[in-house]
C-alpha positions as CSV (number, residue, x, y, z in Angstrom):
1,M,-34.6,-32.2,188.8
2,R,-31.5,-30.1,189.2
3,H,-31.0,-27.2,186.9
4,R,-27.6,-26.5,185.4
5,V,-26.5,-22.9,186.2
6,A,-23.5,-20.9,184.9
7,L,-22.2,-17.6,186.3
8,I,-20.9,-15.0,183.9
9,G,-18.7,-12.7,185.9
10,L,-16.8,-13.5,189.2
11,G,-16.3,-10.0,190.5
12,S,-17.4,-9.0,194.0
13,V,-21.1,-9.6,193.1
14,G,-20.4,-12.9,191.3
15,E,-18.4,-14.1,194.3
16,L,-21.4,-13.4,196.6
17,H,-23.8,-15.3,194.2
18,L,-21.4,-18.2,194.0
19,A,-21.3,-18.5,197.8
20,A,-25.1,-18.2,198.1
21,Y,-25.7,-20.8,195.5
22,R,-23.6,-23.5,197.1
23,G,-25.7,-26.1,198.8
24,I,-29.0,-25.3,197.0
25,D,-30.2,-28.7,196.0
26,T,-32.3,-27.6,193.0
27,I,-29.3,-26.3,191.0
28,E,-25.8,-27.5,189.9
29,I,-23.2,-24.8,189.2
30,V,-21.5,-26.2,186.1
31,A,-19.4,-23.4,184.9
32,A,-18.2,-19.8,185.4
33,A,-16.8,-17.2,183.0
34,E,-14.2,-14.7,184.3
35,P,-11.4,-13.2,182.2
36,N,-9.3,-12.5,185.3
37,V,-7.5,-15.8,185.4
38,P,-5.9,-15.6,188.9
39,R,-9.3,-14.6,190.4
40,R,-11.2,-17.3,188.5
41,E,-8.8,-20.0,189.6
42,A,-8.8,-18.9,193.2
43,L,-12.6,-18.8,193.5
44,L,-13.2,-22.1,191.6
45,A,-10.3,-24.1,193.2
46,G,-11.7,-27.4,194.6
47,T,-15.3,-26.7,193.5
48,G,-15.4,-28.9,190.4
49,I,-16.9,-25.9,188.5
50,R,-15.5,-25.5,185.0
51,G,-13.9,-22.1,184.4
52,F,-13.8,-20.1,181.1
53,S,-12.2,-16.8,180.1
54,D,-14.9,-16.1,177.5
55,H,-18.7,-16.4,178.1
56,R,-19.4,-17.3,174.5
57,E,-17.2,-20.4,174.8
58,L,-19.0,-21.3,178.1
59,L,-22.4,-21.1,176.4
60,R,-21.2,-23.1,173.4
61,V,-19.5,-25.9,175.4
62,C,-21.7,-26.2,178.5
63,R,-25.2,-25.2,177.4
64,P,-26.5,-24.4,180.9
65,D,-30.2,-24.1,181.7
66,I,-29.6,-20.6,183.3
67,A,-26.8,-18.1,182.8
68,C,-26.5,-15.6,185.6
69,V,-25.2,-12.3,184.2
70,L,-23.2,-10.8,187.1
71,T,-21.0,-8.4,185.1
72,P,-21.1,-4.5,185.2
73,A,-24.2,-3.0,183.6
74,A,-22.2,-1.7,180.7
75,S,-21.8,-5.2,179.4
76,H,-25.3,-6.6,180.1
77,E,-26.6,-6.2,176.6
78,E,-23.8,-8.1,175.0
79,M,-24.0,-10.9,177.5
80,V,-27.8,-11.2,177.4
81,L,-28.0,-11.1,173.6
82,D,-25.4,-13.9,173.4
83,C,-27.4,-16.0,175.9
84,A,-30.5,-15.4,173.8
85,A,-28.7,-16.5,170.7
86,A,-27.6,-19.7,172.5
87,G,-31.1,-20.4,173.8
88,V,-30.1,-20.1,177.4
89,N,-32.4,-18.6,180.1
90,V,-31.0,-15.5,181.9
91,L,-30.9,-14.0,185.3
92,C,-29.5,-10.5,184.9
93,E,-28.1,-8.3,187.7
94,K,-29.2,-4.7,188.2
95,P,-29.4,-2.2,186.7
96,I,-30.7,-3.9,183.6
97,A,-28.7,-1.7,181.3
98,L,-27.4,1.8,180.9
99,T,-30.0,3.0,178.4
100,L,-33.7,2.2,177.8
101,E,-32.9,1.4,174.2
102,S,-30.3,-1.2,175.3
103,A,-32.8,-2.7,177.8
104,E,-35.5,-2.9,175.1
105,R,-33.2,-4.8,172.8
106,M,-32.4,-7.3,175.6
107,R,-36.1,-7.9,176.3
108,N,-36.9,-8.3,172.6
109,A,-34.1,-10.7,172.0
110,C,-35.2,-12.9,174.8
111,D,-38.8,-12.8,173.7
112,T,-37.8,-13.7,170.1
113,A,-35.7,-16.6,171.3
114,S,-38.5,-17.7,173.7
115,I,-36.1,-17.8,176.7
116,R,-36.8,-16.6,180.2
117,F,-35.4,-13.4,181.4
118,C,-35.4,-12.8,185.1
119,Y,-34.4,-9.3,186.4
120,G,-32.2,-9.4,189.4
121,A,-34.4,-7.4,191.8
122,S,-32.6,-9.1,194.7
123,Y,-33.8,-6.8,197.4
124,R,-37.3,-8.4,197.0
125,Y,-35.7,-11.5,198.6
126,L,-34.3,-9.8,201.7
127,P,-36.4,-11.1,204.6
128,A,-37.2,-7.7,206.2
129,I,-38.3,-6.3,202.9
130,R,-40.4,-9.4,202.0
131,Q,-42.1,-9.3,205.4
132,A,-42.7,-5.6,205.2
133,R,-44.5,-6.0,201.9
134,E,-46.7,-8.7,203.5
135,L,-47.6,-6.3,206.2
136,I,-48.4,-3.6,203.7
137,R,-50.6,-6.0,201.7
138,A,-52.4,-7.1,204.8
139,G,-53.3,-3.4,205.6
140,A,-51.1,-3.2,208.7
141,I,-50.2,0.4,208.0
142,G,-53.2,1.5,205.9
143,R,-52.7,3.4,202.7
144,V,-49.0,4.0,201.8
145,Q,-48.2,7.7,201.9
146,L,-44.4,8.0,201.9
147,M,-41.4,5.8,201.4
148,R,-37.9,7.0,202.2
149,E,-34.3,6.0,202.3
150,D,-31.4,8.2,203.3
151,A,-27.8,6.8,202.9
152,I,-25.5,9.6,204.1
153,G,-22.0,9.1,205.5
154,G,-18.6,7.8,204.3
155,R,-15.1,8.9,205.1
156,G,-15.0,12.3,203.4
157,E,-14.6,13.4,199.8
158,A,-10.9,12.6,199.8
159,N,-11.7,8.9,200.4
160,W,-14.7,8.7,198.1
161,R,-14.3,6.2,195.3
162,A,-16.6,6.0,192.2
163,L,-17.2,2.8,190.4
164,P,-14.8,2.5,187.4
165,D,-15.7,3.3,183.8
166,A,-16.2,-0.4,183.1
167,H,-19.3,-0.1,185.3
168,Y,-20.5,3.3,184.2
169,P,-18.7,5.0,181.3
170,A,-17.4,8.5,181.7
171,N,-19.8,11.5,181.3
172,G,-22.9,9.4,181.9
173,P,-24.8,8.3,185.0
174,G,-22.4,6.8,187.5
175,G,-21.1,7.4,191.0
176,S,-20.3,5.0,193.8
177,G,-21.8,1.6,194.8
178,M,-24.1,3.3,197.3
179,G,-25.3,6.0,195.0
180,L,-28.5,6.4,192.9
181,M,-27.6,4.3,189.9
182,D,-26.1,1.3,191.6
183,H,-27.9,1.1,194.9
184,G,-30.9,3.4,194.4
185,I,-32.1,1.3,191.5
186,H,-33.0,-1.3,194.1
187,L,-35.1,1.1,196.0
188,I,-37.0,2.4,193.0
189,D,-38.1,-1.2,192.3
190,V,-38.9,-1.9,196.0
191,F,-41.0,1.3,196.3
192,R,-43.0,0.3,193.3
193,W,-43.5,-3.2,194.7
194,F,-44.5,-1.9,198.2
195,A,-47.0,0.6,196.9
196,D,-48.2,-1.5,194.0
197,Q,-48.3,1.8,192.1
198,E,-46.4,3.3,189.1
199,V,-44.2,6.4,189.1
200,V,-45.7,9.2,187.1
201,R,-43.5,12.2,188.0
202,V,-39.8,12.5,188.9
203,N,-37.5,15.2,190.1
204,G,-33.9,14.7,191.2
205,R,-30.2,14.5,190.2
206,G,-27.5,11.9,190.2
207,N,-23.7,11.7,190.1
208,I,-21.9,11.8,186.7
209,S,-19.2,9.3,186.0
210,G,-15.8,11.0,186.1
211,E,-17.0,14.1,187.9
212,A,-16.8,15.1,191.6
213,P,-19.4,13.6,194.0
214,R,-22.4,15.6,195.0
215,T,-25.6,14.9,197.0
216,E,-27.9,12.7,194.9
217,Y,-31.7,12.8,195.4
218,L,-34.8,11.4,193.8
219,H,-38.4,12.4,194.4
220,M,-41.0,10.1,192.9
221,E,-44.8,10.7,192.7
222,F,-46.9,7.6,192.2
223,D,-50.2,7.2,190.4
224,G,-52.0,6.2,193.6
225,G,-50.9,9.2,195.6
226,A,-47.8,7.8,197.4
227,S,-44.4,9.6,197.3
228,G,-40.9,8.1,197.4
229,V,-37.8,9.9,198.4
230,L,-34.1,8.8,198.1
231,V,-31.2,10.9,199.4
232,Y,-27.6,9.7,199.0
233,N,-24.1,11.1,199.8
234,D,-21.3,8.8,200.8
235,A,-18.6,11.5,200.3
236,T,-19.1,13.1,203.8
237,F,-19.3,11.7,207.3
238,P,-22.1,10.0,209.2
239,T,-23.8,11.7,212.1
240,A,-25.2,8.5,213.7
241,L,-24.9,8.4,217.5
242,P,-23.9,5.1,219.2
243,T,-27.5,4.4,220.1
244,A,-28.5,4.4,216.4
245,G,-26.4,1.3,215.5
246,V,-27.3,-2.3,215.5
247,F,-25.6,-5.7,215.4
248,A,-26.2,-6.9,211.8
249,E,-27.9,-10.2,211.5
250,G,-27.1,-10.2,207.7
251,S,-24.0,-9.0,205.9
252,G,-24.2,-5.9,203.7
253,W,-23.3,-2.3,203.5
254,D,-23.9,0.9,205.5
255,S,-22.7,4.4,204.8
256,T,-19.1,3.5,206.0
257,G,-18.7,0.4,203.8
258,Y,-19.1,-3.4,204.1
259,V,-20.4,-4.9,207.3
260,P,-20.2,-8.7,207.8
261,A,-23.0,-10.6,209.6
262,G,-22.7,-10.4,213.4
263,A,-20.6,-7.2,213.3
264,W,-21.7,-3.8,214.6
265,S,-23.2,-1.5,212.0
266,A,-22.8,2.1,213.3
267,S,-25.1,3.6,210.7
268,P,-27.2,0.8,209.3
269,G,-29.1,1.3,206.1
270,S,-32.9,1.5,206.6
271,I,-36.1,2.1,204.7
272,E,-39.0,3.9,206.2
273,V,-42.6,3.4,205.0
274,Y,-45.3,5.7,206.3
275,G,-49.0,4.9,206.0
276,S,-52.4,6.3,207.1
277,E,-52.6,3.8,210.0
278,G,-49.0,3.0,210.9
279,S,-45.4,2.9,209.7
280,L,-42.5,0.6,209.2
281,K,-38.7,0.8,209.9
282,I,-36.9,-1.8,207.7
283,Y,-33.2,-2.6,208.3
284,H,-32.8,-4.5,205.0
285,Y,-29.2,-5.6,205.4
286,A,-29.1,-5.8,209.2
287,N,-32.3,-7.9,209.0
288,A,-34.7,-6.3,211.4
289,L,-38.2,-4.9,211.0
290,F,-40.3,-2.7,213.3
291,L,-44.0,-1.8,213.1
292,F,-45.4,1.4,214.6
293,T,-49.1,1.8,215.1
294,E,-51.5,3.5,217.6
295,S,-50.8,0.5,219.9
296,G,-47.1,1.3,220.0
297,A,-43.9,-0.2,218.5
298,R,-43.1,-3.9,218.1
299,R,-40.4,-5.9,216.4
300,I,-41.6,-8.3,213.7
301,P,-40.1,-11.8,213.6
302,L,-38.4,-12.7,210.3
303,S,-37.6,-15.9,208.5
304,G,-35.6,-16.8,205.5
305,R,-32.0,-16.1,204.4
306,P,-30.6,-12.7,205.3
307,S,-28.1,-11.0,203.1
308,T,-26.2,-12.3,201.2
309,G,-28.0,-15.6,201.3
310,H,-31.0,-13.9,199.6
311,F,-29.2,-14.4,196.3
312,G,-29.9,-18.1,196.9
313,T,-33.6,-17.4,197.6
314,Q,-33.7,-15.4,194.3
315,I,-32.4,-18.3,192.2
316,E,-34.7,-20.7,193.9
317,A,-37.7,-18.5,192.9
318,F,-36.5,-18.4,189.3
319,I,-36.1,-22.2,189.3
320,S,-39.5,-22.7,190.8
321,S,-41.1,-20.6,188.0
322,M,-39.4,-22.7,185.4
323,S,-40.5,-26.0,187.0
324,A,-44.1,-24.7,187.3
325,G,-44.1,-23.2,183.8
326,S,-45.3,-19.9,185.4
327,P,-44.0,-16.3,184.7
328,V,-40.6,-15.3,186.0
329,P,-40.7,-13.8,189.5
330,V,-39.5,-10.4,188.2
331,D,-39.5,-9.7,184.4
332,A,-37.5,-7.4,182.2
333,T,-40.3,-4.8,182.3
334,A,-39.6,-4.2,186.0
335,G,-36.0,-3.6,185.3
336,I,-36.8,-1.2,182.4
337,R,-39.3,0.8,184.6
338,A,-36.7,1.1,187.4
339,L,-34.1,2.3,184.9
340,A,-36.5,4.8,183.4
341,V,-37.1,6.4,186.8
342,A,-33.4,6.6,187.6
343,L,-32.6,8.2,184.2
344,A,-35.5,10.6,184.6
345,A,-33.7,12.1,187.6
346,Y,-30.7,13.0,185.3
347,Q,-33.1,14.5,182.8
348,A,-34.8,16.5,185.5
349,D,-31.4,17.9,186.6
350,S,-30.2,18.8,183.1
351,T,-33.5,20.5,182.2
352,R,-34.4,21.9,185.6
353,R,-37.8,20.5,185.1
354,T,-40.0,17.8,186.7
355,I,-40.2,14.8,184.3
356,A,-43.5,13.1,183.6
357,L,-43.3,9.4,182.9
């Protein structure tokens, strides 16, 4: 059985989902909503996919099995509530919403309508991250002690660009695509997933939409004793030496911008996980994984679709849960918990206090 899928939003994220979904035999992309007519027509030309300017008309006319909400977070509540009212299952991109109250309304509407809501924690489907979690669960590094990601670089403050108000309205949490709210929200979810622990205390700060950039950071304390640290600044310059780069096996982003698959990434994004018996170096976009133990270092073989094909793996997991009648792979609660941690960093900054969750 092929499930009928519609895309709401054909911006840069929507375009990547559209490309990743093509050729997946368990779905049929039947429609896409995008108010930018030239962009919509250019992306859908020759595909046979029906285009709409308005998502409500799409839902009324096409009645898809799944609507993928790929618009900026500021619009997620409206889109998801309309899907719930139409009885259409939802896959919603991150962050789930801009406020916890909005996210709760989204979850409640889907529960009331008895539709499935799958949170778009897409990093869980990157091969290096999935394999790292398997190693952690198998005890390869012992007890998780520290998880860390630093993304520092760019082309200086003069060339720094924040995401527009349509993504993050002025005077609220915001910043660039590689900052705490837009990128770091992935890592908050991944760290919870790796450690299988919940965040209990937070300290940090994030960029404010409409204000000058600054260094963002987040320190998380987990209920099982692990710590998570994120540090972001893409309004400066990278210090990576030539030997620190890699050829990217998957497409994605580093501190200098977008890097296509097969190209050289001078300062590739990486995640480090330190345990009581070993550690992991995870190049999530470049698609490489290294394990360090008392026996030395070794590269771990990976399988599956690297970025940006992982969006296809994600929709397949959602489809599989529907076919089996099992819970969604990642539910709304995971999105709400990740958002709560990110927002706590802003509260910690404004109050100059550590925030307990």
